[in-house]
N, C-alpha and C positions, 0 to 999 in steps of 0.2 A: 209453203207449197201453194200450188195453184188452187184457187177456190172454185170448184165446179159444182153448180147446183144439179140435183138429180135430173136426168133426161125426162122429158115429158112421156108419161105412160109407163115408166119403169115400175115394175110390180113389187120389187123387194121392199119389205117393210121391216125396219129394225126395231127391236124392243127398246123402250126407254129404260132408264136406270132402275125404276121401281119394278118393272116387269122382269128385267134381267135378274135382279136380286131374288124375286119370287121363283124364277126358274132354278136358280142355284139352291134355294131353300127346299124345293120339292123333289130335287134329284137325289137318287141314292148316292152314297159317297163316291163310288167309282166313277159315276157319270159326272158328278159335281167337279171332280178333279179334271176330267177331260174337257168339260165345258169352260172352266176357268182358263186352262192352258190354251185352248183353241182361240178363245176371245182375246187373249193377250198376245199370242204368237202368230196368228193367222195360219196355223197348220191346218191342212185339209184333213178330212175324215180318214183317208188312207194313210197319210203320213203320220198322224197322231197315233194311230193304232200300231204302226210298225216301229215307232220310236223305241230305241234301246239305249243302253248306257254308252255305247260307242259314238252315238250321235249327240251326246251332251258334253259340251265344253264349259264346265263351270268356271274355269280360270278366265276365259274370254267372255263368259256370260252370254253364250249363244247356244242354240239348238240347230244342228246342221244335218238334215235328212241325207242319208248316204245315197250318192248317185243323183242328187238333185230331187226335185219333186217327183213323186211316183207318176203323176199324170203327164208331165211335160219334160222332165229331166233338167229343168232350169234350176240353177243353184239357189237355195234358200238358206239364209242365215237369220234365223228368228231369234228375237231377244228373250233372255231369261230375266224377266221383270221380278220385282219383289214377290208378287203373287205367285208367279211360276216357281220361284225358288222355294217358297213355303210349301207348295204342293209336292215338289220333288223331295223335300226334307221329310214330309209326312210319309211319303212312299218308302223312303229309306228306313224309317222307323218301323213301318208295317212289315217290311221284308224280314225283319228280325223275328217276327212271330208267324208269318205265313210264307211257306215255301213258294218261290216264284218258279214254276215249272218252265215257263217260256223265256225267261230273262228279258221280257219286254218291260218298258216303264209302266204302261197302263195295262192292268189285268183286273179280272174279277175273281176274287178268291184264289189268286195266283195263276189263273188260267187265261189264255188269250181271249180277247173280245172280238167277235166277228162284226162285220158291217151291219148285218141284220139285227143283231142284239143292240148295237149302238143306235141304229136308226129307230128301232121300236121303242127303246127306253127314252130317247130324246123326244120323240113324238108324244109319248105319254106325259113326260114332264112339261112340255110346252103347253099341252092341253090343260093340265092341272094349273099351270101358271096363268092361263087365260090369254096366251099369245097365239094369235091367228096367223096362219100361213107363214110359219117360220121353221125352216129346216136347219139341220146341222151346218150345211154349207153357208147358211146366212151368217154364221159366226166369223167367216172370213171377211164378209162385207162389214160386219160390226167392228172387227179389229182394224181394218184399213180406215174406216171412218173415224174411229177413236184416235188413230195415229195422226190423221189429218187435223183433227181438232186440237191435238196437243202440239201441233207445229212441227212434226217430224218431216224433214226434207223429203221430197218426192223420191230422190235417188236411194235414200236409205230405206224408205218404205217399200220400194220396189224390190230391193234385195231382201228385206225382211220377210216379204210375202212370196218371193220367188216369181215375180212378174217380169217379163222381158220387154214389155212395151208400156209407154205412158198411157196408151189407149186402154190397155187392160187394167192398169192401175186406176184410172179414172172410172172405169166401169164398177169398181168395188167401193168407191168413195161416194157417200150419200150425205153431203152437207146440205143444211137447210139455210134459209134466209137469216135466221137468228145467229148462225155461226159466223157470218160475215161481220156483223156488229161486234160480237164477242172478240173476234180475232183482232179487229182494229182497236178495240178498247185496250186489249193487252199490249198491242204494238205501241199505242200512244203512251201507256203507262211505262213501258220500257224506255222510251225516249226521255220522259221526264226524270226517271231514276238516273239516267246517264248524265243528265244535266248539261245544258248548253247545246246539245245536238240538234234540238228543235230550232233553236235560234240560228245555228250555223246553216241548217238546211234552208231556212227561210231567207237568209241573206244571199243565198245563191239562186 
């Protein structure tokens, strides 16, 4: 994917791995699950809260919010990663003990979670984790940046996040200078593993 350094003056600051792990640690279990899934899938606050069983396709390994993203209507096909699958399995087990009144995936004691409750709990957890100026929406930025670092193609990342334009995709990707070096190191390693491709390229 295209490597785009953050625009000058952009205020979004993403937590590093240690900070994110602390955020997970200090969050109550219901919030922990939501944060993990949002950071893996790029689901927005509204879409993660309205997610229900009909939007989960375990066979294909994707989450598909009904009617597209709540904010824009753009189709989103988010990945069910191993971490997401583990969360969904935990919730399945919990449902056997706690009645789910709403039939939503994410609940608190079986009851729906409002935006206000989520925002308040997230702000409190971020403060405890020592993360400055980071809101729940920042998890979409975190997810897209992680995908870019992992080499996910732009077209796939756009569908995974429900973004209709490359410009919007780039707005959510916050690569740093060090990411460029790491990407090319991985690229060079792949060429060496494939054997001969470097020599073939050089001969042309």
